[in-house]
A tleap script that builds the chain and sets N, CA, C and O, in Angstrom:
source leaprc.protein.ff14SB
mol = sequence {
  NMET LYS VAL ARG ASP VAL MET THR PRO LYS
  ALA LYS VAL ILE ASN PHE GLU HIE SER VAL
  PHE GLU ALA ALA GLN ILE MET LEU GLN GLU
  ASP CYS GLY SER VAL PRO VAL GLU LYS ASP
  ASP LYS MET ILE GLY MET ILE THR ASP ARG
  ASP ILE THR ILE ARG VAL VAL ALA GLN GLY
  LYS ASP PRO ARG ARG THR LYS VAL GLU GLU
  VAL MET SER GLU GLY ILE ASN TYR CYS PHE
  GLU GLU ASP SER ILE GLU GLU VAL ASN GLU
  LYS MET SER ARG HIE GLN HIE ARG ARG LEU
  PRO VAL VAL ASN LYS ASP LYS ARG LEU VAL
  GLY MET VAL SER LEU GLY ASP VAL ALA ASN
  ARG ALA LYS ASP ALA ARG LEU SER HIE GLU
  ILE LEU SER ASN VAL SER HIE CHIE
}
set mol.1.N position { 113.794 102.554 123.047 }
set mol.1.CA position { 112.447 102.967 123.117 }
set mol.1.C position { 111.646 102.211 121.979 }
set mol.1.O position { 112.109 101.990 120.860 }
set mol.2.N position { 110.474 101.872 122.380 }
set mol.2.CA position { 109.638 101.060 121.463 }
set mol.2.C position { 108.466 101.921 120.785 }
set mol.2.O position { 108.084 102.960 121.325 }
set mol.3.N position { 107.961 101.503 119.701 }
set mol.3.CA position { 106.876 102.258 119.016 }
set mol.3.C position { 105.788 102.420 119.965 }
set mol.3.O position { 105.161 103.479 119.985 }
set mol.4.N position { 105.503 101.440 120.772 }
set mol.4.CA position { 104.218 101.623 121.697 }
set mol.4.C position { 104.442 102.825 122.596 }
set mol.4.O position { 103.471 103.389 123.102 }
set mol.5.N position { 105.649 103.230 122.810 }
set mol.5.CA position { 105.962 104.433 123.719 }
set mol.5.C position { 105.641 105.731 123.095 }
set mol.5.O position { 105.472 106.733 123.791 }
set mol.6.N position { 105.550 105.753 121.777 }
set mol.6.CA position { 105.410 107.050 121.104 }
set mol.6.C position { 104.200 107.098 120.127 }
set mol.6.O position { 103.890 108.175 119.618 }
set mol.7.N position { 103.547 106.023 119.868 }
set mol.7.CA position { 102.511 105.977 118.857 }
set mol.7.C position { 101.264 106.732 119.438 }
set mol.7.O position { 101.154 106.993 120.636 }
set mol.8.N position { 100.309 107.067 118.457 }
set mol.8.CA position { 99.142 107.474 118.874 }
set mol.8.C position { 98.100 106.356 118.868 }
set mol.8.O position { 97.739 105.838 117.812 }
set mol.9.N position { 97.647 106.008 119.997 }
set mol.9.CA position { 96.739 104.811 120.086 }
set mol.9.C position { 95.324 105.075 119.552 }
set mol.9.O position { 94.860 106.214 119.481 }
set mol.10.N position { 94.666 103.980 119.182 }
set mol.10.CA position { 93.284 104.065 118.737 }
set mol.10.C position { 93.193 104.945 117.455 }
set mol.10.O position { 92.517 105.973 117.436 }
set mol.11.N position { 93.852 104.525 116.464 }
set mol.11.CA position { 93.815 105.181 115.108 }
set mol.11.C position { 92.488 105.157 114.517 }
set mol.11.O position { 91.770 104.161 114.601 }
set mol.12.N position { 92.131 106.258 113.905 }
set mol.12.CA position { 90.860 106.203 113.104 }
set mol.12.C position { 90.998 105.408 111.834 }
set mol.12.O position { 92.060 105.436 111.213 }
set mol.13.N position { 89.978 104.708 111.427 }
set mol.13.CA position { 90.062 103.862 110.065 }
set mol.13.C position { 88.794 104.253 109.429 }
set mol.13.O position { 87.872 104.850 109.985 }
set mol.14.N position { 88.843 103.845 108.174 }
set mol.14.CA position { 87.554 104.054 107.338 }
set mol.14.C position { 87.320 102.853 106.512 }
set mol.14.O position { 88.235 102.261 105.939 }
set mol.15.N position { 86.024 102.488 106.459 }
set mol.15.CA position { 85.653 101.354 105.764 }
set mol.15.C position { 85.787 101.576 104.205 }
set mol.15.O position { 85.625 102.691 103.709 }
set mol.16.N position { 86.056 100.589 103.550 }
set mol.16.CA position { 86.462 100.638 102.116 }
set mol.16.C position { 85.265 101.135 101.221 }
set mol.16.O position { 85.453 101.681 100.133 }
set mol.17.N position { 84.049 100.909 101.748 }
set mol.17.CA position { 82.821 101.399 100.979 }
set mol.17.C position { 82.410 102.839 101.321 }
set mol.17.O position { 81.437 103.330 100.749 }
set mol.18.N position { 83.103 103.527 102.219 }
set mol.18.CA position { 82.748 104.849 102.474 }
set mol.18.C position { 83.327 105.797 101.349 }
set mol.18.O position { 84.126 105.433 100.486 }
set mol.19.N position { 82.840 106.978 101.479 }
set mol.19.CA position { 83.173 107.947 100.386 }
set mol.19.C position { 84.475 108.638 100.690 }
set mol.19.O position { 84.841 108.781 101.857 }
set mol.20.N position { 85.212 109.086 99.628 }
set mol.20.CA position { 86.406 109.743 99.797 }
set mol.20.C position { 86.217 111.062 100.563 }
set mol.20.O position { 87.115 111.505 101.279 }
set mol.21.N position { 84.974 111.715 100.395 }
set mol.21.CA position { 84.731 112.936 101.269 }
set mol.21.C position { 84.819 112.524 102.629 }
set mol.21.O position { 85.489 113.235 103.379 }
set mol.22.N position { 84.203 111.394 103.134 }
set mol.22.CA position { 84.342 110.988 104.583 }
set mol.22.C position { 85.766 110.766 104.958 }
set mol.22.O position { 86.120 111.064 106.098 }
set mol.23.N position { 86.604 110.276 104.116 }
set mol.23.CA position { 87.977 110.131 104.416 }
set mol.23.C position { 88.742 111.376 104.566 }
set mol.23.O position { 89.674 111.467 105.366 }
set mol.24.N position { 88.362 112.327 103.809 }
set mol.24.CA position { 88.933 113.750 103.896 }
set mol.24.C position { 88.498 114.353 105.176 }
set mol.24.O position { 89.289 115.050 105.812 }
set mol.25.N position { 87.258 114.127 105.613 }
set mol.25.CA position { 86.834 114.623 106.900 }
set mol.25.C position { 87.526 114.058 108.029 }
set mol.25.O position { 87.730 114.764 109.017 }
set mol.26.N position { 87.931 112.786 107.986 }
set mol.26.CA position { 88.772 112.170 109.085 }
set mol.26.C position { 90.100 112.737 109.153 }
set mol.26.O position { 90.633 112.977 110.236 }
set mol.27.N position { 90.713 112.983 107.926 }
set mol.27.CA position { 91.949 113.591 107.860 }
set mol.27.C position { 92.013 115.049 108.438 }
set mol.27.O position { 92.999 115.472 109.041 }
set mol.28.N position { 90.820 115.815 108.190 }
set mol.28.CA position { 90.705 117.103 108.753 }
set mol.28.C position { 90.599 117.078 110.239 }
set mol.28.O position { 91.321 117.789 110.939 }
set mol.29.N position { 89.675 116.240 110.742 }
set mol.29.CA position { 89.485 116.038 112.259 }
set mol.29.C position { 90.759 115.655 112.923 }
set mol.29.O position { 91.144 116.242 113.935 }
set mol.30.N position { 91.469 114.609 112.332 }
set mol.30.CA position { 92.685 114.020 112.948 }
set mol.30.C position { 93.905 114.774 112.740 }
set mol.30.O position { 94.902 114.512 113.412 }
set mol.31.N position { 93.909 115.787 111.770 }
set mol.31.CA position { 95.043 116.547 111.337 }
set mol.31.C position { 96.073 115.605 110.864 }
set mol.31.O position { 97.175 115.584 111.412 }
set mol.32.N position { 95.777 114.798 109.848 }
set mol.32.CA position { 96.704 113.818 109.313 }
set mol.32.C position { 96.497 113.660 107.773 }
set mol.32.O position { 95.507 114.132 107.215 }
set mol.33.N position { 97.410 113.022 107.157 }
set mol.33.CA position { 97.367 112.931 105.797 }
set mol.33.C position { 97.038 111.544 105.245 }
set mol.33.O position { 97.028 111.314 104.036 }
set mol.34.N position { 96.784 110.688 106.124 }
set mol.34.CA position { 96.328 109.276 105.683 }
set mol.34.C position { 95.577 108.610 106.659 }
set mol.34.O position { 95.679 108.862 107.859 }
set mol.35.N position { 94.705 107.632 106.110 }
set mol.35.CA position { 93.832 106.865 107.019 }
set mol.35.C position { 93.866 105.430 106.552 }
set mol.35.O position { 93.789 105.148 105.356 }
set mol.36.N position { 93.985 104.499 107.536 }
set mol.36.CA position { 94.015 103.098 107.074 }
set mol.36.C position { 92.560 102.693 106.622 }
set mol.36.O position { 91.553 103.182 107.135 }
set mol.37.N position { 92.544 101.799 105.665 }
set mol.37.CA position { 91.265 101.393 105.157 }
set mol.37.C position { 90.988 99.929 105.498 }
set mol.37.O position { 91.842 99.066 105.295 }
set mol.38.N position { 89.768 99.651 106.025 }
set mol.38.CA position { 89.456 98.303 106.494 }
set mol.38.C position { 88.285 97.709 105.709 }
set mol.38.O position { 87.433 98.398 105.148 }
set mol.39.N position { 88.315 96.396 105.716 }
set mol.39.CA position { 87.210 95.564 105.137 }
set mol.39.C position { 87.219 94.318 105.998 }
set mol.39.O position { 88.242 93.645 106.125 }
set mol.40.N position { 86.100 94.020 106.575 }
set mol.40.CA position { 85.838 92.959 107.481 }
set mol.40.C position { 86.826 92.862 108.558 }
set mol.40.O position { 87.401 91.815 108.854 }
set mol.41.N position { 87.031 94.170 109.221 }
set mol.41.CA position { 87.976 94.317 110.392 }
set mol.41.C position { 89.391 94.000 110.059 }
set mol.41.O position { 90.143 93.673 110.977 }
set mol.42.N position { 89.832 94.066 108.829 }
set mol.42.CA position { 91.224 93.881 108.417 }
set mol.42.C position { 91.631 95.041 107.503 }
set mol.42.O position { 90.876 95.504 106.648 }
set mol.43.N position { 92.937 95.504 107.751 }
set mol.43.CA position { 93.452 96.612 106.922 }
set mol.43.C position { 93.790 96.072 105.531 }
set mol.43.O position { 94.486 95.066 105.391 }
set mol.44.N position { 93.307 96.731 104.557 }
set mol.44.CA position { 93.460 96.323 103.095 }
set mol.44.C position { 94.252 97.448 102.348 }
set mol.44.O position { 94.656 97.231 101.206 }
set mol.45.N position { 94.478 98.631 102.962 }
set mol.45.CA position { 95.083 99.674 102.267 }
set mol.45.C position { 95.173 100.920 103.065 }
set mol.45.O position { 94.861 100.890 104.255 }
set mol.46.N position { 95.611 102.105 102.452 }
set mol.46.CA position { 95.570 103.341 103.065 }
set mol.46.C position { 95.036 104.289 102.016 }
set mol.46.O position { 95.200 104.073 100.815 }
set mol.47.N position { 94.380 105.365 102.498 }
set mol.47.CA position { 94.001 106.434 101.645 }
set mol.47.C position { 94.676 107.598 102.136 }
set mol.47.O position { 94.620 107.909 103.326 }
set mol.48.N position { 95.387 108.337 101.178 }
set mol.48.CA position { 96.203 109.485 101.547 }
set mol.48.C position { 95.643 110.764 100.878 }
set mol.48.O position { 94.849 110.738 99.938 }
set mol.49.N position { 96.115 111.841 101.432 }
set mol.49.CA position { 95.750 113.119 100.771 }
set mol.49.C position { 96.172 113.199 99.420 }
set mol.49.O position { 95.503 113.826 98.598 }
set mol.50.N position { 97.402 112.520 99.069 }
set mol.50.CA position { 97.835 112.546 97.648 }
set mol.50.C position { 96.900 111.598 96.885 }
set mol.50.O position { 96.557 111.954 95.757 }
set mol.51.N position { 96.473 110.497 97.344 }
set mol.51.CA position { 95.461 109.732 96.628 }
set mol.51.C position { 94.212 110.544 96.097 }
set mol.51.O position { 93.764 110.434 94.956 }
set mol.52.N position { 93.710 111.378 97.086 }
set mol.52.CA position { 92.526 112.117 96.968 }
set mol.52.C position { 92.874 113.221 95.813 }
set mol.52.O position { 92.136 113.368 94.839 }
set mol.53.N position { 94.065 113.981 96.012 }
set mol.53.CA position { 94.425 114.978 94.996 }
set mol.53.C position { 94.526 114.427 93.644 }
set mol.53.O position { 93.908 114.961 92.723 }
set mol.54.N position { 95.279 113.373 93.455 }
set mol.54.CA position { 95.580 112.913 92.100 }
set mol.54.C position { 94.511 112.050 91.411 }
set mol.54.O position { 94.209 112.168 90.223 }
set mol.55.N position { 93.952 111.143 92.296 }
set mol.55.CA position { 92.900 110.206 91.794 }
set mol.55.C position { 91.321 110.652 91.826 }
set mol.55.O position { 90.421 110.053 91.237 }
set mol.56.N position { 91.180 111.743 92.577 }
set mol.56.CA position { 89.849 112.248 92.563 }
set mol.56.C position { 89.818 113.666 92.103 }
set mol.56.O position { 89.220 113.895 91.051 }
set mol.57.N position { 90.392 114.665 92.758 }
set mol.57.CA position { 90.363 115.978 92.356 }
set mol.57.C position { 90.833 116.295 90.948 }
set mol.57.O position { 90.165 116.976 90.170 }
set mol.58.N position { 92.036 115.759 90.653 }
set mol.58.CA position { 92.638 116.050 89.376 }
set mol.58.C position { 91.957 115.321 88.271 }
set mol.58.O position { 92.151 115.659 87.103 }
set mol.59.N position { 91.117 114.272 88.605 }
set mol.59.CA position { 90.407 113.481 87.626 }
set mol.59.C position { 88.888 114.015 87.446 }
set mol.59.O position { 88.114 113.489 86.647 }
set mol.60.N position { 88.565 115.036 88.212 }
set mol.60.CA position { 87.258 115.689 88.186 }
set mol.60.C position { 86.154 114.801 88.783 }
set mol.60.O position { 84.977 114.977 88.471 }
set mol.61.N position { 86.538 113.861 89.629 }
set mol.61.CA position { 85.573 112.997 90.262 }
set mol.61.C position { 84.911 113.695 91.530 }
set mol.61.O position { 85.501 114.539 92.204 }
set mol.62.N position { 83.723 113.284 91.757 }
set mol.62.CA position { 83.070 113.759 92.901 }
set mol.62.C position { 83.325 113.037 94.184 }
set mol.62.O position { 82.876 111.897 94.303 }
set mol.63.N position { 84.058 113.632 95.238 }
set mol.63.CA position { 84.466 112.963 96.345 }
set mol.63.C position { 83.362 112.350 97.270 }
set mol.63.O position { 83.616 111.487 98.111 }
set mol.64.N position { 82.121 112.864 97.047 }
set mol.64.CA position { 80.969 112.306 97.819 }
set mol.64.C position { 80.549 111.037 97.187 }
set mol.64.O position { 79.945 110.185 97.839 }
set mol.65.N position { 80.864 110.871 95.861 }
set mol.65.CA position { 80.347 109.689 95.133 }
set mol.65.C position { 81.357 108.581 94.925 }
set mol.65.O position { 81.056 107.427 94.622 }
set mol.66.N position { 82.597 109.046 95.117 }
set mol.66.CA position { 83.651 108.170 94.884 }
set mol.66.C position { 83.935 107.320 96.115 }
set mol.66.O position { 83.957 107.881 97.210 }
set mol.67.N position { 84.147 106.065 96.025 }
set mol.67.CA position { 84.350 105.211 97.217 }
set mol.67.C position { 85.863 105.181 97.432 }
set mol.67.O position { 86.674 105.267 96.510 }
set mol.68.N position { 86.147 105.065 98.593 }
set mol.68.CA position { 87.618 104.907 99.072 }
set mol.68.C position { 88.311 103.744 98.312 }
set mol.68.O position { 89.472 103.884 97.926 }
set mol.69.N position { 87.648 102.649 98.100 }
set mol.69.CA position { 88.341 101.480 97.519 }
set mol.69.C position { 88.743 101.860 96.113 }
set mol.69.O position { 89.720 101.289 95.628 }
set mol.70.N position { 88.108 102.741 95.430 }
set mol.70.CA position { 88.352 103.120 94.026 }
set mol.70.C position { 89.762 103.824 93.897 }
set mol.70.O position { 90.454 103.715 92.884 }
set mol.71.N position { 90.128 104.560 95.018 }
set mol.71.CA position { 91.325 105.399 94.803 }
set mol.71.C position { 92.414 105.119 95.897 }
set mol.71.O position { 93.481 105.730 95.830 }
set mol.72.N position { 92.183 104.222 96.896 }
set mol.72.CA position { 93.155 103.910 97.987 }
set mol.72.C position { 94.455 103.308 97.298 }
set mol.72.O position { 94.480 102.819 96.168 }
set mol.73.N position { 95.490 103.423 98.138 }
set mol.73.CA position { 96.761 102.676 97.885 }
set mol.73.C position { 96.682 101.332 98.572 }
set mol.73.O position { 96.505 101.245 99.787 }
set mol.74.N position { 96.817 100.278 97.771 }
set mol.74.CA position { 96.776 98.892 98.332 }
set mol.74.C position { 98.170 98.454 98.791 }
set mol.74.O position { 99.197 99.032 98.436 }
set mol.75.N position { 98.137 97.423 99.581 }
set mol.75.CA position { 99.358 96.929 100.177 }
set mol.75.C position { 99.867 97.901 101.253 }
set mol.75.O position { 100.102 99.078 100.976 }
set mol.76.N position { 100.027 97.415 102.429 }
set mol.76.CA position { 100.209 98.203 103.535 }
set mol.76.C position { 101.565 97.865 104.182 }
set mol.76.O position { 101.882 96.714 104.485 }
set mol.77.N position { 102.310 98.902 104.366 }
set mol.77.CA position { 103.596 98.868 105.177 }
set mol.77.C position { 103.075 99.267 106.610 }
set mol.77.O position { 102.346 100.236 106.821 }
set mol.78.N position { 103.529 98.420 107.537 }
set mol.78.CA position { 103.179 98.652 108.959 }
set mol.78.C position { 104.318 98.294 109.886 }
set mol.78.O position { 105.314 97.717 109.452 }
set mol.79.N position { 104.186 98.629 111.158 }
set mol.79.CA position { 105.121 98.260 112.047 }
set mol.79.C position { 104.433 97.667 113.265 }
set mol.79.O position { 103.234 97.833 113.491 }
set mol.80.N position { 105.313 96.916 114.092 }
set mol.80.CA position { 104.709 96.362 115.324 }
set mol.80.C position { 104.908 97.175 116.453 }
set mol.80.O position { 105.921 97.873 116.498 }
set mol.81.N position { 104.026 97.192 117.444 }
set mol.81.CA position { 104.172 98.046 118.538 }
set mol.81.C position { 105.458 97.736 119.362 }
set mol.81.O position { 105.907 98.611 120.102 }
set mol.82.N position { 106.031 96.590 119.265 }
set mol.82.CA position { 107.296 96.109 119.876 }
set mol.82.C position { 108.569 96.518 119.158 }
set mol.82.O position { 109.669 96.365 119.689 }
set mol.83.N position { 108.397 97.093 117.818 }
set mol.83.CA position { 109.646 97.540 117.175 }
set mol.83.C position { 110.255 98.647 117.819 }
set mol.83.O position { 109.627 99.404 118.559 }
set mol.84.N position { 111.532 98.768 117.544 }
set mol.84.CA position { 112.305 99.941 118.204 }
set mol.84.C position { 112.117 101.179 117.254 }
set mol.84.O position { 111.817 101.064 116.066 }
set mol.85.N position { 112.313 102.305 117.862 }
set mol.85.CA position { 112.255 103.583 117.114 }
set mol.85.C position { 113.230 103.514 115.930 }
set mol.85.O position { 112.856 103.956 114.843 }
set mol.86.N position { 114.389 103.018 116.061 }
set mol.86.CA position { 115.375 102.785 114.985 }
set mol.86.C position { 114.772 102.047 113.776 }
set mol.86.O position { 114.825 102.456 112.616 }
set mol.87.N position { 114.199 100.924 114.187 }
set mol.87.CA position { 113.588 100.085 113.118 }
set mol.87.C position { 112.506 100.797 112.286 }
set mol.87.O position { 112.425 100.644 111.067 }
set mol.88.N position { 111.668 101.593 113.009 }
set mol.88.CA position { 110.599 102.332 112.450 }
set mol.88.C position { 111.185 103.445 111.531 }
set mol.88.O position { 110.684 103.684 110.432 }
set mol.89.N position { 112.243 104.102 112.009 }
set mol.89.CA position { 112.829 105.118 111.249 }
set mol.89.C position { 113.405 104.623 109.993 }
set mol.89.O position { 113.293 105.288 108.964 }
set mol.90.N position { 114.045 103.439 110.017 }
set mol.90.CA position { 114.497 102.896 108.830 }
set mol.90.C position { 113.407 102.439 107.859 }
set mol.90.O position { 113.518 102.680 106.657 }
set mol.91.N position { 112.444 101.840 108.319 }
set mol.91.CA position { 111.219 101.478 107.527 }
set mol.91.C position { 110.644 102.757 106.760 }
set mol.91.O position { 110.438 102.778 105.547 }
set mol.92.N position { 110.438 103.708 107.542 }
set mol.92.CA position { 109.835 104.935 107.053 }
set mol.92.C position { 110.655 105.530 105.945 }
set mol.92.O position { 110.138 105.894 104.889 }
set mol.93.N position { 112.017 105.630 106.212 }
set mol.93.CA position { 112.951 106.190 105.252 }
set mol.93.C position { 112.906 105.258 103.918 }
set mol.93.O position { 112.816 105.750 102.793 }
set mol.94.N position { 112.968 104.061 104.129 }
set mol.94.CA position { 113.061 103.082 102.949 }
set mol.94.C position { 111.845 103.209 102.061 }
set mol.94.O position { 111.995 103.243 100.840 }
set mol.95.N position { 110.638 103.281 102.619 }
set mol.95.CA position { 109.367 103.321 101.967 }
set mol.95.C position { 108.883 104.689 101.653 }
set mol.95.O position { 107.930 104.862 100.893 }
set mol.96.N position { 109.552 105.709 102.250 }
set mol.96.CA position { 109.281 107.161 102.079 }
set mol.96.C position { 107.812 107.434 102.675 }
set mol.96.O position { 106.992 108.115 102.059 }
set mol.97.N position { 107.570 106.895 103.822 }
set mol.97.CA position { 106.265 107.121 104.522 }
set mol.97.C position { 106.529 108.076 105.671 }
set mol.97.O position { 107.603 108.074 106.273 }
set mol.98.N position { 105.583 108.843 105.944 }
set mol.98.CA position { 105.626 109.786 107.208 }
set mol.98.C position { 104.797 109.201 108.299 }
set mol.98.O position { 104.972 109.580 109.457 }
set mol.99.N position { 103.895 108.290 107.997 }
set mol.99.CA position { 103.105 107.664 108.950 }
set mol.99.C position { 102.904 106.125 108.768 }
set mol.99.O position { 102.746 105.694 107.626 }
set mol.100.N position { 102.901 105.334 109.765 }
set mol.100.CA position { 102.717 103.941 109.614 }
set mol.100.C position { 101.675 103.491 110.602 }
set mol.100.O position { 101.624 103.967 111.736 }
set mol.101.N position { 100.774 102.490 110.126 }
set mol.101.CA position { 99.898 101.804 111.156 }
set mol.101.C position { 100.741 100.970 112.063 }
set mol.101.O position { 101.718 100.361 111.627 }
set mol.102.N position { 100.392 100.932 113.277 }
set mol.102.CA position { 101.007 100.073 114.253 }
set mol.102.C position { 100.108 98.905 114.604 }
set mol.102.O position { 98.960 99.125 114.988 }
set mol.103.N position { 100.590 97.648 114.487 }
set mol.103.CA position { 99.846 96.454 114.816 }
set mol.103.C position { 100.392 95.777 115.940 }
set mol.103.O position { 101.549 96.020 116.284 }
set mol.104.N position { 99.611 94.865 116.618 }
set mol.104.CA position { 100.090 93.957 117.614 }
set mol.104.C position { 100.567 92.687 117.117 }
set mol.104.O position { 100.643 92.563 115.895 }
set mol.105.N position { 100.895 91.735 117.850 }
set mol.105.CA position { 101.469 90.415 117.349 }
set mol.105.C position { 100.444 89.708 116.643 }
set mol.105.O position { 100.814 88.848 115.844 }
set mol.106.N position { 99.081 89.944 116.815 }
set mol.106.CA position { 98.041 89.412 116.006 }
set mol.106.C position { 97.671 90.130 114.738 }
set mol.106.O position { 96.684 89.816 114.073 }
set mol.107.N position { 98.494 91.105 114.425 }
set mol.107.CA position { 98.235 92.036 113.345 }
set mol.107.C position { 97.020 92.849 113.418 }
set mol.107.O position { 96.476 93.249 112.389 }
set mol.108.N position { 96.576 93.109 114.571 }
set mol.108.CA position { 95.424 94.095 114.758 }
set mol.108.C position { 95.855 95.460 114.902 }
set mol.108.O position { 96.826 95.704 115.618 }
set mol.109.N position { 95.211 96.419 114.271 }
set mol.109.CA position { 95.624 97.792 114.335 }
set mol.109.C position { 95.479 98.257 115.852 }
set mol.109.O position { 94.450 98.040 116.491 }
set mol.110.N position { 96.505 98.866 116.342 }
set mol.110.CA position { 96.480 99.428 117.731 }
set mol.110.C position { 96.771 100.866 117.739 }
set mol.110.O position { 96.552 101.512 118.763 }
set mol.111.N position { 97.255 101.432 116.667 }
set mol.111.CA position { 97.551 102.954 116.652 }
set mol.111.C position { 98.306 103.298 115.369 }
set mol.111.O position { 98.442 102.470 114.468 }
set mol.112.N position { 98.781 104.509 115.310 }
set mol.112.CA position { 99.523 105.052 114.229 }
set mol.112.C position { 100.823 105.678 114.766 }
set mol.112.O position { 100.840 106.174 115.892 }
set mol.113.N position { 101.870 105.662 114.006 }
set mol.113.CA position { 103.113 106.454 114.325 }
set mol.113.C position { 103.542 107.264 113.220 }
set mol.113.O position { 103.519 106.848 112.062 }
set mol.114.N position { 103.936 108.420 113.551 }
set mol.114.CA position { 104.404 109.409 112.539 }
set mol.114.C position { 105.837 109.682 112.869 }
set mol.114.O position { 106.314 109.370 113.960 }
set mol.115.N position { 106.541 110.282 111.893 }
set mol.115.CA position { 107.897 110.678 112.007 }
set mol.115.C position { 108.063 111.764 113.004 }
set mol.115.O position { 109.123 111.897 113.616 }
set mol.116.N position { 106.949 112.615 113.197 }
set mol.116.CA position { 106.870 113.617 114.214 }
set mol.116.C position { 106.834 113.023 115.550 }
set mol.116.O position { 107.560 113.474 116.437 }
set mol.117.N position { 105.995 111.988 115.768 }
set mol.117.CA position { 105.926 111.207 117.018 }
set mol.117.C position { 107.265 110.750 117.479 }
set mol.117.O position { 107.648 110.886 118.641 }
set mol.118.N position { 107.963 110.204 116.525 }
set mol.118.CA position { 109.280 109.486 116.855 }
set mol.118.C position { 110.331 110.569 117.070 }
set mol.118.O position { 111.123 110.435 118.004 }
set mol.119.N position { 110.392 111.620 116.282 }
set mol.119.CA position { 111.340 112.709 116.438 }
set mol.119.C position { 111.142 113.498 117.701 }
set mol.119.O position { 112.105 113.901 118.354 }
set mol.120.N position { 109.852 113.725 118.058 }
set mol.120.CA position { 109.616 114.543 119.271 }
set mol.120.C position { 109.949 113.797 120.539 }
set mol.120.O position { 110.282 114.414 121.551 }
set mol.121.N position { 109.863 112.466 120.505 }
set mol.121.CA position { 110.090 111.716 121.741 }
set mol.121.C position { 111.332 110.999 121.802 }
set mol.121.O position { 111.656 110.392 122.822 }
set mol.122.N position { 112.080 111.034 120.721 }
set mol.122.CA position { 113.421 110.424 120.777 }
set mol.122.C position { 114.433 110.962 121.862 }
set mol.122.O position { 114.667 112.169 121.915 }
set mol.123.N position { 114.946 110.201 122.602 }
set mol.123.CA position { 115.857 110.676 123.739 }
set mol.123.C position { 117.131 110.935 123.144 }
set mol.123.O position { 117.825 111.832 123.622 }
set mol.124.N position { 117.554 110.234 122.113 }
set mol.124.CA position { 118.811 110.366 121.503 }
set mol.124.C position { 118.878 111.481 120.452 }
set mol.124.O position { 118.300 111.357 119.372 }
set mol.125.N position { 119.582 112.563 120.773 }
set mol.125.CA position { 119.577 113.728 119.945 }
set mol.125.C position { 120.036 113.399 118.487 }
set mol.125.O position { 119.531 114.003 117.540 }
set mol.126.N position { 120.989 112.447 118.307 }
set mol.126.CA position { 121.390 112.051 117.025 }
set mol.126.C position { 120.298 111.397 116.188 }
set mol.126.O position { 120.169 111.591 114.980 }
set mol.127.N position { 119.461 110.546 116.984 }
set mol.127.CA position { 118.387 109.860 116.223 }
set mol.127.C position { 117.335 110.915 115.840 }
set mol.127.O position { 116.832 110.918 114.717 }
set mol.128.N position { 117.014 111.801 116.778 }
set mol.128.CA position { 116.016 112.812 116.439 }
set mol.128.C position { 116.400 113.654 115.268 }
set mol.128.O position { 115.546 113.989 114.448 }
set mol.129.N position { 117.742 114.035 115.148 }
set mol.129.CA position { 118.228 114.769 114.045 }
set mol.129.C position { 118.061 113.890 112.687 }
set mol.129.O position { 117.596 114.358 111.648 }
set mol.130.N position { 118.448 112.722 112.822 }
set mol.130.CA position { 118.448 111.781 111.597 }
set mol.130.C position { 116.957 111.666 111.117 }
set mol.130.O position { 116.679 111.772 109.923 }
set mol.131.N position { 115.953 111.433 112.136 }
set mol.131.CA position { 114.606 111.323 111.700 }
set mol.131.C position { 114.043 112.632 110.947 }
set mol.131.O position { 113.377 112.547 109.916 }
set mol.132.N position { 114.388 113.886 111.586 }
set mol.132.CA position { 113.948 115.032 111.070 }
set mol.132.C position { 114.593 115.288 109.741 }
set mol.132.O position { 113.927 115.878 108.890 }
set mol.133.N position { 115.822 114.906 109.472 }
set mol.133.CA position { 116.497 114.972 108.294 }
set mol.133.C position { 115.910 114.181 107.220 }
set mol.133.O position { 115.878 114.619 106.070 }
set mol.134.N position { 115.418 112.973 107.555 }
set mol.134.CA position { 114.764 112.099 106.605 }
set mol.134.C position { 113.399 112.799 106.155 }
set mol.134.O position { 113.013 112.655 104.995 }
set mol.135.N position { 112.715 113.511 107.017 }
set mol.135.CA position { 111.496 114.102 106.699 }
set mol.135.C position { 111.704 115.183 105.693 }
set mol.135.O position { 110.904 115.362 104.775 }
set mol.136.N position { 112.784 115.908 105.864 }
set mol.136.CA position { 112.964 116.981 104.926 }
set mol.136.C position { 113.438 116.566 103.528 }
set mol.136.O position { 113.402 117.351 102.581 }
set mol.137.N position { 113.872 115.336 103.433 }
set mol.137.CA position { 114.393 114.763 102.083 }
set mol.137.C position { 113.356 114.147 101.390 }
set mol.137.O position { 113.631 113.679 100.284 }
set mol.138.N position { 112.129 114.043 101.848 }
set mol.138.CA position { 111.137 113.230 101.140 }
set mol.138.C position { 109.917 114.117 100.961 }
set mol.138.O position { 108.917 113.684 100.389 }
savepdb mol mol.pdb
quit
């Protein structure tokens, strides 16, 4: 089974110049904990609920005035839509990520994949158990 079979297509992204408040609104609407950040149609990072908590709320910053680029995590781990579920599970475990952007062969964002997506759709019970076990350890 490939990532394209389980991913959520058409992932929401946020521009690096937008406010952290806007990023949090996307997370609320999409029921997710991270949003890819773009600049000139290229992914440059991710903003996570943890970034917002530690770098904005805990620092007493105003989320409406703080730009995404000021608090986002740079350097992106991603997977390809043609990667196997096993490859994605290994990558998520190694980097302790619960969600990864999915790109095509041209490295354009085509979706997002979460550990839940993979675990829910894994046909192999052993793999499903392994994935869920990885979630509980991080």
